[in-house]
GULO-986838 format. One line per field, with one value per residue (C-alpha): residue number from 1; residue in one letter; y, z, x. Coordinates in nm, 2 decimals, decimal comma. Layout:
<rs>
k: c(NUM:...)
r: c(a:...)
c2: c(Y:...)
c3: c(Z:...)
c1: c(X:...)
</rs>
This chain:
<rs>
k: c(1:2:3:4:5:6:7:8:9:10:11:12:13:14:15:16:17:18:19:20:21:22:23:24:25:26:27:28:29:30:31:32:33:34:35:36:37:38:39:40:41:42:43:44:45:46:47:48:49:50:51:52:53:54:55:56:57:58:59:60:61:62:63:64:65:66:67:68:69:70:71:72:73:74:75:76:77:78:79:80:81:82:83:84:85:86:87:88:89:90:91:92:93:94:95:96:97:98:99:100:101:102:103:104:105:106:107:108:109:110:111:112:113:114:115:116:117:118:119:120:121:122:123:124:125:126:127:128:129:130:131:132:133:134:135:136:137:138:139:140:141:142:143:144:145:146:147:148:149:150:151:152:153:154:155:156:157:158:159:160:161:162:163:164:165:166:167:168:169:170:171:172:173:174:175:176:177:178:179:180:181:182:183:184:185:186:187:188:189:190:191:192:193:194:195:196:197:198:199:200:201:202:203:204:205:206:207:208:209:210:211:212:213:214:215:216:217:218:219:220:221:222:223:224:225:226:227:228:229:230:231:232:233:234:235:236:237:238:239:240:241:242:243:244:245:246:247:248:249:250:251:252:253:254:255:256:257:258:259:260:261:262:263:264:265:266:267:268:269:270:271:272:273:274:275:276:277:278:279:280:281:282:283:284:285:286:287:288:289:290:291:292:293:294:295:296:297:298:299:300:301:302:303:304:305:306:307:308:309:310:311:312:313:314:315:316:317:318:319:320:321:322:323:324:325:326:327:328:329:330:331:332:333:334:335:336:337:338:339:340:341:342:343:344:345:346:347:348:349:350:351:352:353:354:355:356:357:358:359:360:361:362:363:364:365:366:367:368:369:370:371:372:373:374:375:376:377:378:379:380:381:382:383:384:385:386:387:388:389:390:391:392:393:394:395:396:397:398:399:400:401:402:403:404:405:406:407:408:409:410:411:412:413:414:415:416:417:418:419:420:421:422:423:424:425:426:427:428:429:430:431:432:433:434:435:436:437:438:439:440:441:442:443:444:445:446:447:448:449:450:451:452:453:454:455:456:457:458:459:460:461:462:463:464:465:466:467:468:469:470:471:472:473:474:475:476:477:478:479:480:481:482:483:484:485:486:487:488:489:490:491:492:493:494:495:496:497:498:499:500:501:502:503:504:505:506:507:508:509:510:511:512:513:514:515:516:517:518:519:520:521:522:523:524:525)
r: c(m:r:n:s:s:a:c:g:q:a:a:a:g:a:l:a:m:t:l:c:a:g:g:a:q:g:a:p:d:v:v:r:i:g:q:g:l:l:e:g:v:q:s:g:d:v:v:s:f:k:d:i:p:y:a:a:p:p:v:g:a:l:r:w:r:p:p:q:a:p:l:a:w:t:g:s:r:k:a:d:t:f:g:p:a:c:m:q:p:a:q:a:t:q:s:m:s:e:d:c:l:s:l:n:i:w:t:p:a:n:l:a:p:g:e:r:a:p:v:m:v:w:i:h:g:g:a:f:v:w:g:s:g:a:m:p:f:y:d:g:t:h:f:a:e:h:g:v:v:l:v:t:i:n:y:r:l:g:r:f:g:f:f:a:h:p:a:l:a:a:t:d:h:d:g:p:l:a:n:y:g:l:m:d:q:i:a:a:l:k:w:v:r:a:n:i:a:p:f:g:g:d:p:a:n:v:t:v:s:g:e:s:s:g:g:i:s:v:n:y:l:m:t:s:p:l:a:r:g:l:f:a:k:a:i:s:e:s:g:f:g:r:i:v:g:a:p:i:r:g:g:p:n:s:g:e:a:i:g:a:r:i:a:q:a:l:g:v:k:g:d:d:a:v:a:a:s:a:l:r:a:l:p:a:d:r:l:n:a:t:p:s:g:l:a:d:p:e:i:p:a:p:m:i:d:g:k:v:v:p:e:t:i:s:a:a:f:a:a:g:r:e:a:r:v:p:f:l:v:g:g:n:s:w:e:a:s:l:f:p:d:v:a:k:d:p:e:l:t:l:a:q:a:g:a:e:r:a:r:l:v:e:l:y:g:g:p:a:n:l:g:k:v:a:t:d:v:t:t:d:a:a:v:t:e:p:d:r:f:l:a:l:a:l:t:r:d:g:q:a:v:f:v:y:h:f:a:y:v:p:q:a:q:r:a:s:t:p:g:a:a:h:g:a:e:v:m:y:a:f:d:n:l:p:a:a:p:f:s:y:g:p:m:t:i:p:a:a:t:a:e:d:r:r:l:g:t:a:i:n:a:y:w:a:r:f:v:a:t:s:t:p:d:s:a:g:g:a:p:w:p:r:f:t:a:a:d:q:t:v:m:v:f:g:p:d:g:p:t:p:t:a:d:f:r:k:d:r:l:d:f:l:a:a:h:a:e:r:g:a:p:a:a:s:r)
c2: c(-3,23:-2,87:-2,88:-2,97:-2,69:-2,39:-2,19:-2,30:-2,23:-1,93:-1,85:-1,73:-1,44:-1,34:-1,30:-1,70:-1,71:-1,48:-1,73:-2,03:-2,19:-2,42:-2,78:-3,12:-3,21:-3,55:-3,82:-3,81:-3,97:-4,09:-4,09:-4,24:-4,03:-4,10:-3,79:-3,99:-4,01:-3,73:-3,73:-3,52:-3,46:-3,54:-3,27:-3,45:-3,59:-3,40:-3,48:-3,21:-3,21:-2,90:-2,72:-3,03:-2,94:-2,96:-2,80:-2,76:-2,47:-2,19:-2,01:-1,97:-2,07:-2,20:-1,88:-1,74:-2,12:-2,32:-2,52:-2,86:-3,21:-3,17:-3,33:-3,64:-3,68:-3,95:-4,08:-3,91:-3,57:-3,39:-3,20:-3,01:-2,64:-2,41:-2,34:-1,98:-1,76:-1,66:-1,36:-1,01:-0,69:-0,73:-0,88:-0,97:-1,25:-1,50:-1,55:-1,56:-1,69:-1,76:-2,13:-2,11:-2,41:-2,59:-2,69:-2,75:-3,01:-3,10:-3,47:-3,62:-3,89:-4,13:-4,26:-4,61:-4,78:-4,75:-4,42:-4,15:-3,78:-3,50:-3,26:-2,89:-2,68:-2,36:-2,07:-1,76:-1,42:-1,07:-0,88:-1,12:-0,98:-1,06:-1,35:-1,70:-2,08:-2,06:-1,71:-1,84:-1,82:-2,12:-2,35:-2,66:-2,82:-2,76:-2,85:-3,16:-3,26:-3,22:-3,51:-3,27:-3,32:-2,96:-2,82:-2,45:-2,36:-2,11:-1,98:-1,75:-1,36:-1,02:-1,02:-1,37:-1,53:-1,25:-1,13:-1,11:-0,96:-1,03:-1,17:-1,49:-1,51:-1,52:-1,77:-2,02:-2,03:-2,31:-2,30:-2,12:-1,74:-1,47:-1,66:-1,84:-1,82:-1,97:-2,24:-2,32:-2,35:-2,59:-2,77:-2,78:-2,92:-3,21:-3,30:-3,33:-3,58:-3,78:-3,79:-3,68:-4,10:-4,15:-3,88:-4,01:-3,78:-3,89:-3,74:-3,76:-3,53:-3,21:-2,89:-2,58:-2,28:-1,92:-1,53:-1,19:-1,29:-1,66:-1,63:-1,47:-1,72:-2,00:-1,81:-1,83:-2,22:-2,24:-2,05:-2,23:-2,53:-2,66:-2,71:-2,87:-3,22:-3,13:-3,01:-3,15:-2,83:-2,50:-2,20:-1,84:-1,61:-1,22:-1,32:-0,98:-1,23:-0,91:-0,85:-0,76:-0,87:-0,70:-0,91:-1,01:-0,80:-0,54:-0,14:0,05:-0,16:-0,51:-0,76:-0,76:-0,39:-0,28:-0,62:-0,38:-0,07:-0,26:-0,43:-0,14:0,04:-0,25:-0,23:-0,51:-0,42:-0,63:-0,89:-1,16:-1,47:-1,25:-0,99:-1,30:-1,44:-1,12:-1,10:-1,46:-1,38:-1,04:-1,08:-1,17:-0,86:-0,65:-0,77:-0,76:-0,40:-0,11:0,00:0,38:0,55:0,40:0,65:0,42:0,10:-0,20:-0,42:-0,75:-0,95:-1,27:-1,16:-1,30:-1,52:-1,74:-2,06:-2,07:-1,77:-1,79:-1,48:-1,30:-1,49:-1,34:-1,37:-1,74:-1,77:-1,59:-1,84:-2,16:-2,25:-2,24:-2,58:-2,69:-2,82:-2,75:-2,36:-2,19:-1,82:-1,47:-1,15:-0,91:-0,63:-0,37:-0,52:-0,10:-0,13:-0,18:0,15:0,42:0,70:0,64:0,82:1,15:1,21:0,97:1,13:0,98:0,64:0,82:0,98:0,68:0,59:0,87:0,99:0,70:0,90:0,97:0,64:0,47:0,72:0,61:0,25:0,29:0,47:0,88:1,17:1,25:1,07:0,99:0,91:0,61:0,54:0,57:0,30:0,06:0,08:-0,02:-0,30:-0,42:-0,34:-0,50:-0,84:-0,86:-0,82:-1,04:-1,27:-1,32:-1,33:-1,62:-1,81:-1,74:-1,86:-2,22:-2,21:-2,19:-2,46:-2,70:-2,67:-2,65:-2,32:-2,15:-1,77:-1,61:-1,22:-1,20:-0,88:-1,00:-0,78:-0,81:-0,64:-0,42:-0,24:-0,20:0,11:0,25:0,02:0,04:-0,36:-0,65:-0,59:-0,75:-1,05:-1,09:-1,39:-1,60:-1,62:-1,76:-2,02:-2,16:-2,09:-2,00:-1,67:-1,49:-1,52:-1,20:-0,87:-0,78:-0,58:-0,69:-0,48:-0,16:-0,34:-0,40:-0,76:-0,80:-1,14:-1,35:-1,36:-1,65:-1,49:-1,48:-1,81:-1,96:-1,80:-1,96:-2,27:-2,25:-2,14:-2,35:-2,66:-2,56:-2,53:-2,86:-3,00:-2,88:-2,97:-3,31:-3,37:-3,05:-2,89:-2,71:-2,83:-2,78:-2,82:-2,49:-2,44:-2,28:-2,53:-2,34:-2,38:-2,38:-2,06:-2,03:-1,77:-1,76:-1,74:-1,57:-1,69:-1,61:-1,72:-1,39:-1,40:-1,11:-1,07:-1,30:-1,60:-1,79:-1,63:-1,75:-1,43:-1,47:-1,17:-1,03:-0,73:-0,80:-0,43:-0,29:-0,60:-0,54:-0,20:-0,28:-0,56:-0,36:-0,10:-0,38:-0,56:-0,21:-0,15:0,13:0,01:0,21:0,16:0,13:-0,20)
c3: c(0,38:0,37:0,33:-0,02:0,01:-0,21:0,10:0,29:0,03:0,11:-0,25:-0,26:0,02:0,28:0,03:0,02:0,42:0,39:0,14:0,38:0,68:0,63:0,66:0,82:0,64:0,42:0,28:-0,02:-0,35:-0,60:-0,96:-1,27:-1,61:-1,89:-1,73:-1,41:-1,08:-0,92:-0,52:-0,47:-0,12:0,00:0,23:0,30:-0,04:-0,26:-0,38:-0,54:-0,77:-0,81:-1,05:-1,31:-1,62:-1,98:-2,20:-2,17:-2,05:-2,33:-2,25:-2,46:-2,78:-2,68:-2,64:-2,90:-3,02:-3,04:-2,71:-2,70:-2,55:-2,12:-1,97:-1,79:-1,44:-1,24:-0,88:-0,72:-0,81:-0,53:-0,64:-0,31:-0,46:-0,70:-0,97:-1,05:-1,25:-1,60:-1,66:-1,60:-1,39:-1,08:-0,82:-0,47:-0,44:-0,60:-0,78:-1,19:-1,40:-1,80:-1,69:-1,62:-1,81:-1,56:-1,48:-1,19:-1,08:-0,81:-0,85:-0,63:-0,38:-0,38:-0,73:-0,74:-0,96:-1,34:-1,27:-1,51:-1,41:-1,61:-1,66:-1,66:-1,78:-1,64:-1,85:-1,61:-1,73:-1,71:-2,03:-2,13:-1,93:-1,54:-1,39:-1,32:-1,25:-0,86:-0,78:-0,45:-0,65:-0,89:-0,61:-0,76:-0,41:-0,47:-0,79:-0,72:-0,45:-0,76:-0,87:-1,18:-1,24:-1,25:-1,38:-1,41:-1,64:-1,67:-2,04:-2,16:-2,12:-2,24:-2,48:-2,42:-2,53:-2,81:-3,01:-3,38:-3,55:-3,92:-3,81:-3,62:-3,92:-4,13:-3,88:-3,88:-4,21:-4,19:-3,76:-3,65:-3,51:-3,29:-3,05:-2,83:-2,50:-2,73:-2,82:-2,47:-2,40:-2,70:-2,54:-2,19:-2,33:-2,55:-2,26:-2,04:-2,31:-2,30:-1,91:-1,73:-1,69:-1,41:-1,24:-1,24:-1,54:-1,88:-2,17:-2,35:-2,14:-2,14:-2,10:-2,18:-1,95:-1,92:-1,81:-1,93:-2,14:-2,05:-2,20:-2,51:-2,50:-2,49:-2,79:-2,99:-2,91:-3,05:-3,42:-3,38:-3,62:-3,39:-3,08:-3,27:-3,12:-2,78:-2,60:-2,54:-2,42:-2,35:-2,12:-2,18:-1,90:-2,01:-2,33:-2,54:-2,85:-3,12:-3,01:-3,32:-3,30:-3,53:-3,82:-3,75:-4,08:-4,28:-4,19:-3,89:-3,62:-3,70:-3,45:-3,65:-3,72:-3,32:-3,24:-3,47:-3,28:-2,91:-3,06:-3,17:-2,84:-2,69:-2,92:-3,17:-3,55:-3,86:-3,98:-3,97:-3,81:-3,63:-3,47:-3,39:-3,14:-3,01:-2,93:-2,77:-2,58:-2,39:-2,06:-1,94:-1,69:-1,96:-2,20:-1,93:-1,90:-2,08:-2,33:-2,24:-2,55:-2,71:-2,75:-2,79:-2,56:-2,74:-2,52:-2,63:-2,75:-3,01:-3,31:-3,67:-3,79:-4,03:-3,82:-3,47:-3,53:-3,91:-3,86:-3,60:-3,34:-3,47:-3,86:-3,74:-3,58:-3,78:-4,10:-3,89:-3,88:-3,53:-3,28:-3,25:-2,89:-2,63:-2,46:-2,16:-2,23:-2,03:-1,86:-1,59:-1,53:-1,48:-1,76:-1,76:-1,43:-1,69:-1,86:-1,60:-1,79:-1,97:-1,71:-1,75:-2,06:-2,19:-2,55:-2,64:-2,66:-2,75:-3,06:-3,22:-3,25:-3,50:-3,62:-3,38:-3,08:-2,94:-2,99:-2,80:-2,54:-2,51:-2,46:-2,17:-1,96:-2,12:-2,10:-1,70:-1,65:-1,92:-1,74:-1,62:-1,98:-2,17:-1,87:-1,95:-2,33:-2,29:-2,09:-2,30:-2,61:-2,50:-2,34:-2,31:-2,71:-2,84:-2,54:-2,74:-3,09:-3,02:-2,84:-3,13:-3,39:-3,22:-3,14:-3,54:-3,59:-3,35:-3,05:-2,68:-2,53:-2,19:-2,12:-1,79:-1,67:-1,35:-1,18:-0,75:-0,58:-0,18:0,02:0,21:-0,18:-0,32:-0,27:-0,39:-0,67:-1,01:-1,06:-1,05:-1,17:-1,44:-1,28:-0,97:-1,05:-1,06:-0,65:-0,69:-0,99:-0,79:-0,48:-0,32:-0,11:0,12:0,51:0,61:0,41:0,12:-0,16:-0,48:-0,75:-0,74:-0,59:-0,20:-0,16:0,21:0,42:0,25:0,41:0,41:0,10:-0,09:0,02:-0,11:-0,50:-0,49:-0,37:-0,68:-0,94:-0,85:-0,92:-1,25:-1,34:-1,24:-1,38:-1,75:-1,74:-1,64:-1,88:-2,12:-1,91:-1,59:-1,57:-1,24:-1,03:-0,86:-0,75:-1,08:-1,39:-1,64:-1,97:-2,31:-2,50:-2,86:-3,07:-3,01:-2,67:-2,62:-2,22:-1,99:-1,66:-1,44:-1,10:-0,88:-0,53:-0,59:-0,68:-1,04:-1,17:-1,59:-1,81:-2,14:-2,44:-2,23:-2,30:-2,66:-2,77:-2,61:-2,78:-3,15:-3,14:-3,04:-3,29:-3,58:-3,55:-3,47:-3,82:-3,99:-3,82:-3,61:-3,26:-3,02:-2,73:-2,75:-2,74)
c1: c(14,24:14,10:13,70:13,52:13,23:13,29:13,15:13,46:13,71:13,93:14,01:13,67:13,72:13,48:13,21:13,17:13,12:12,84:12,67:12,64:12,79:13,04:12,97:13,17:13,50:13,39:13,55:13,73:13,58:13,81:13,70:13,92:13,95:14,15:14,40:14,42:14,27:14,09:14,04:13,72:13,52:13,21:12,99:12,63:12,49:12,71:13,07:13,30:13,57:13,74:14,00:14,01:14,25:14,00:14,26:14,64:14,77:14,72:15,07:15,40:15,33:14,98:14,85:14,62:14,57:14,26:14,26:14,49:14,45:14,45:14,79:14,77:14,92:15,04:14,94:14,59:14,54:14,36:14,06:13,95:14,03:13,91:14,21:14,31:14,07:14,19:14,34:14,11:14,14:14,29:14,03:14,09:13,86:14,10:14,41:14,48:14,68:14,71:14,70:14,35:14,18:13,99:13,62:13,47:13,20:12,90:12,74:12,48:12,67:12,36:12,35:12,32:12,58:12,50:12,28:12,33:12,22:12,13:12,42:12,42:12,70:12,76:12,92:13,00:12,94:13,13:13,11:13,41:13,66:13,57:13,43:13,53:13,32:13,47:13,25:13,02:12,72:12,78:12,83:12,63:12,53:12,15:12,12:12,33:12,08:11,84:11,99:12,20:12,54:12,70:12,96:13,13:13,43:13,68:13,77:14,00:13,87:13,98:14,26:14,35:14,00:13,91:14,16:14,28:14,58:14,71:15,04:14,81:14,64:14,94:15,09:14,78:14,59:14,33:14,29:14,03:14,08:14,00:13,75:13,95:13,72:13,42:13,69:13,77:13,40:13,35:13,65:13,49:13,17:13,39:13,56:13,21:13,10:13,43:13,45:13,13:13,00:13,24:13,13:12,75:12,67:12,48:12,68:12,34:12,21:12,41:12,25:12,44:12,36:12,50:12,44:12,50:12,85:12,77:12,40:12,59:12,82:12,51:12,35:12,69:12,71:12,38:12,50:12,84:12,86:13,15:12,92:12,67:12,57:12,75:12,42:12,11:11,89:12,04:11,96:12,01:11,95:11,98:12,21:12,12:12,00:12,01:12,38:12,63:12,98:13,27:13,41:13,74:13,86:13,77:13,78:13,87:13,67:13,74:13,89:14,24:14,25:14,17:14,46:14,70:14,63:14,68:15,04:15,15:15,06:15,26:15,57:15,48:15,50:15,44:15,24:15,46:15,61:15,85:15,54:15,33:15,62:15,67:15,26:15,29:15,60:15,48:15,44:15,07:15,04:15,15:14,90:14,66:14,71:14,55:14,83:14,92:14,84:14,57:14,29:13,98:14,06:13,82:13,62:13,73:13,44:13,33:13,38:13,24:13,54:13,35:13,40:13,34:13,11:13,02:12,73:12,56:12,32:12,00:12,10:12,15:11,79:11,63:11,75:11,66:12,03:12,06:12,06:11,73:11,70:11,47:11,54:11,48:11,56:11,45:11,61:11,55:11,31:11,62:11,87:11,92:12,15:12,42:12,35:12,31:12,34:12,00:11,79:12,01:11,99:11,68:11,67:11,94:11,72:11,39:11,52:11,56:11,25:11,23:10,89:10,76:10,84:10,52:10,40:10,70:10,64:10,27:10,36:10,56:10,37:10,35:10,56:10,52:10,87:11,07:11,39:11,20:11,07:11,43:11,54:11,24:11,28:11,61:11,57:11,37:11,51:11,84:11,72:11,34:11,25:11,59:11,46:11,11:11,27:11,49:11,16:10,96:11,23:11,28:10,91:10,87:11,13:10,94:11,09:11,00:11,09:11,02:11,08:11,09:11,12:11,28:11,12:11,17:11,33:11,36:11,13:11,41:11,46:11,16:11,06:11,43:11,52:11,37:11,35:11,61:11,93:12,11:12,25:12,00:11,86:12,15:12,18:11,79:11,84:12,15:11,93:12,25:12,11:12,30:12,30:12,40:12,44:12,70:12,82:12,88:12,99:12,73:12,49:12,41:12,25:12,07:12,05:11,77:11,42:11,21:10,99:11,35:11,46:11,10:11,16:11,52:11,40:11,11:11,39:11,64:11,38:11,27:11,59:11,66:11,34:11,44:11,78:11,65:11,35:11,32:11,04:11,04:10,68:10,54:10,87:10,86:10,53:10,26:10,27:10,50:10,35:10,56:10,62:10,42:10,34:9,98:9,99:10,31:10,33:10,58:10,70:10,68:10,91:10,78:10,71:10,41:10,57:10,57:10,30:10,25:10,17:10,01:10,08:10,40:10,39:10,28:10,28:10,55:10,77:10,59:10,68:11,07:11,05:10,96:11,25:11,51:11,40:11,45:11,78:11,68:11,67:11,46:11,71:12,07:12,26)
</rs>
């Protein structure tokens, strides 16, 4: 039997090998669920189960349909190896397939008989186009060591997960459309509620969590009536709370209009059952590629469909129609790392403030370095202010809310890096820091120092305590106060460790909020 540790999986590639040393192979652990017997592997105090199907393969006639019940199996299914990632632009670290709806579980090995541990379901990021639940940063060992059952999921991505077309609507009048990736996430949460108890998890104490498009997904799930009651708490990391999805139909930029252009570029015309069958018959590799002749390829993402996503995130929170659950939310100090051209032409950002441009520049440090001003404005307008907006809404509705700002940069990079890049907090939240330097996308990540590891241990402990008790308390060091409208205290994670900070960037965020509410944000979104 292969080593069960995520760090030892060949599918994770060389990157995984830099994250942690492989442990000794453990004995299998067998769990029975409705689908059959699962054979996991124990390593130290943690048992892991990988590649568990939570829905039927979404292929053939099931492409672009809501996820169906998972298939059963006979005998004992080995759960020691990650399954394929969902279809996405080619990447070398893991195989991919349209048959990809699986999840992975890490659970404490030392639970007492009948004990039920809190559960955290993690939704990966990747712009709704890339990623998987098998990425080595998401190894759940350290959460399980804190007594948390950690679940990571795959969900349909790109055109497989977020696609609309008149032919699909014509052949499925009553079912939800377009947001198949979000439907997968809801199906995974339903699977967890029905099946997590045999793994030692408490189906009544589930926290849904995610980062980037995973954080956006959490925010959408907070507003979706189809997800109501499936989780007791939520964590949204860099979730772009004021993002606006396209409508499914109506106008040239609607989901169906974009889908029709893509279909035509792929040689499929019409809006009837014949066209729907032709679309479902397209080879997955062809659908995954950018069609030639398409002048402006769309970026697949959730759409306002009236059922899964009835309205924008901000509209739902503003009206009090969000799930009223304890909430942990935050972002990083250099979210503008996603928009590298902002500093090259700062006026494109600053001019959006109109007559108040001078006031905006003054709030952000003055005109000496307009590139930095535009960069900081972009970070705050895209993530920091929307996080505060969501936090204020839930606080208004009587919920416990905890807000963070991740500003930590490793010592070796502080002289050359503007701040903590988008996604930089994930390896700290999971306490999966690299033992050796490596490159990850545009980022070069140095080997972890003792200072880095202290912060990773602290953040992981805060997250685990929130998952267990609805408050991070003082699990990672300084007590983390609840966010209130009166003091707006944010936990800042910087070189000095966790530091509660009252009225965090209040003047700046008030300015940006006023512009956002008028529909004229002071930075690109």
